[in-house]
C-alpha angles and dihedrals in degrees: 000000000000118000114223122200123206140154111267119249132205091266089060096063095106094046091044091052091049091054091047089049088056089054092048091050093050090050092045088239125147110250111210100158120107128198089255089058091053091048092051096049102030100044104032125118087274105030116217095206146005128216138200117211126205112209142182111157085320138022108283099169146011141190116196116193145160136197122273129181124211120201090192090056094035093224147074126268139168129259110215106208097173133026122171137167122184113251092249090056098049117114091030096093092251094135089052090051091049092052091048091051092047091050092048091050091045089049092054094046104035107008090252115190102171142035124227124189144149126239125200114249090229094055104087093162091055091047092052089050092052092044090053090055092051101257113155131199115255101244116230095009131114127189112246131182134193105212126218094270090051091050091051089052093046090053089049091238097134 
């Protein structure tokens, strides 16, 4: 069956969330997001992300990404926060096609010229995939996050 890629629309929020829930499950991550959360952030007046869906008669892959700007590169890029291909589609270059489609969409919207992402240290298969595509570790950098409680404190909203 042919796999079709397209940019997700508001009506896809439930299907998008289901695909992202599969990814979370495979990574043993907690999945808190609901379709309504995706609708609110992804299809607001100023969308917080875009997504490309891969479909047959069901969703078999997704790339979720947002714009990022690098002063050291002097250009925009995309940050891919989630990339998933259904087990039956792995080894068929679907994830590569999803990244290409996300980069093309990001290029049209934001002039994106690079992709940034994080890979779990305990995901050697994913790391080999990214290495094969030419991704490189950012030397001297560590991913950091300020959680919701930290953001509340930073805003002085305690």
